[in-house]
C-alpha positions as CSV (number, residue, x, y, z in Angstrom):
1,M,32.6,238.4,150.1
2,S,30.1,236.0,149.0
3,V,26.5,237.0,148.6
4,A,23.6,234.5,148.7
5,L,22.1,233.9,145.3
6,P,18.3,233.2,145.3
7,K,17.4,229.9,143.7
8,D,15.2,231.5,141.2
9,A,13.4,234.9,140.5
10,Q,10.5,233.8,142.6
11,E,12.6,233.5,145.8
12,L,14.2,236.8,144.8
13,F,11.1,238.8,144.3
14,N,8.8,237.0,146.7
15,V,11.2,236.8,149.6
16,M,14.4,238.6,149.3
17,V,13.4,241.9,147.7
18,P,10.4,242.5,150.2
19,S,12.8,241.8,153.0
20,G,15.5,244.2,151.7
21,L,12.7,246.9,151.1
22,K,11.7,246.5,154.6
23,Q,15.2,246.6,155.9
24,F,16.5,249.6,153.8
25,P,13.4,251.7,152.7
26,D,15.7,254.8,152.4
27,K,18.1,253.2,150.2
28,A,15.3,251.9,148.0
29,R,13.7,255.4,147.7
30,E,17.2,256.7,146.6
31,V,16.8,254.8,143.4
32,N,13.3,256.3,143.1
33,A,11.9,254.4,140.1
34,I,9.2,251.7,139.3
35,Y,10.5,248.7,137.7
36,G,8.6,245.9,135.9
37,F,10.1,242.5,135.6
38,K,8.9,239.8,133.1
39,I,11.0,236.7,133.6
40,S,10.0,233.8,131.3
41,G,10.7,230.1,131.9
42,E,10.5,227.8,135.0
43,G,11.1,229.9,138.3
44,G,10.1,233.2,136.6
45,G,7.1,235.4,136.7
46,E,6.0,239.0,136.6
47,W,6.7,241.6,139.2
48,T,6.4,245.5,139.7
49,V,8.9,246.9,142.3
50,D,7.8,250.4,143.3
51,L,10.8,252.3,144.8
52,T,8.9,255.6,144.8
53,A,6.2,254.4,147.2
54,N,6.4,254.9,151.0
55,P,7.3,252.2,151.9
56,P,8.6,250.7,148.8
57,T,6.7,247.7,147.6
58,C,7.3,244.6,145.4
59,D,4.0,243.1,143.9
60,K,3.3,240.0,141.7
61,G,2.2,241.0,138.2
62,D,2.5,244.0,136.1
63,T,0.6,247.1,137.4
64,G,1.3,249.0,134.1
65,K,3.0,251.8,135.9
66,S,6.6,250.7,135.4
67,Q,9.1,253.4,134.1
68,C,11.5,250.7,133.1
69,M,10.5,247.2,132.0
70,I,13.0,244.3,132.1
71,E,12.3,241.3,130.0
72,V,14.6,238.2,130.1
73,A,14.7,234.5,130.2
74,H,15.0,233.1,133.8
75,D,18.4,231.3,132.9
76,D,19.8,234.7,131.8
77,F,18.4,236.4,134.7
78,K,20.3,234.0,137.0
79,T,23.5,234.9,135.0
80,M,22.8,238.6,135.6
81,L,22.5,238.1,139.3
82,A,25.6,236.0,139.6
83,D,27.6,238.5,137.4
84,P,26.4,242.1,137.4
85,N,28.5,242.9,134.3
86,A,26.5,240.2,132.4
87,G,23.6,242.6,131.9
88,M,25.2,244.6,129.2
89,Q,26.3,241.5,127.2
90,L,22.8,239.9,127.4
91,Y,21.3,243.3,126.2
92,F,23.6,243.4,123.2
93,Q,22.9,239.8,122.4
94,G,19.2,240.6,122.4
95,K,18.5,238.4,125.3
96,L,17.6,241.2,127.7
97,R,15.0,243.6,126.7
98,V,14.7,247.0,128.3
99,S,11.7,249.3,127.6
100,G,10.8,252.6,129.0
101,D,13.7,254.8,130.7
102,P,17.0,253.1,129.8
103,M,18.8,255.3,132.5
104,L,16.7,253.5,135.1
105,A,18.2,250.2,133.9
106,M,21.6,251.5,135.0
107,K,20.4,251.8,138.6
108,L,19.3,248.2,138.7
109,Q,22.5,247.2,140.3
110,Q,22.0,249.6,143.2
111,F,18.4,248.1,143.5
112,F,19.8,244.4,143.7
113,E,22.3,245.3,146.4
114,I,19.4,246.3,148.6
115,A,17.8,242.9,148.0
116,R,20.9,241.0,148.9
117,P,23.1,242.8,151.3
118,A,26.5,241.1,151.8
């Protein structure tokens, strides 16, 4: 089973996530969290993904409402997308910063599956 990976975070958050949220709003609301993403480097940016909204939204920028903020360099973010298990390693290496509710970070995989259904 091969899943299409975005070329960068901008493609993921500007195209794939909004499309996935439109297709699967109920699955998105099951996650029931507001995530902030700050991805540094070329191809990165800042986004707020509100999975509590009806319909769920993905907006550019930091709205300041995130319950869980993910900060990571773009290259490491791409590694996480390609290998869901890499997130823990990056976290323990200090390359992935999670602030806010750490339990919500555990639901990130569920969120990314909505963005890129197989």
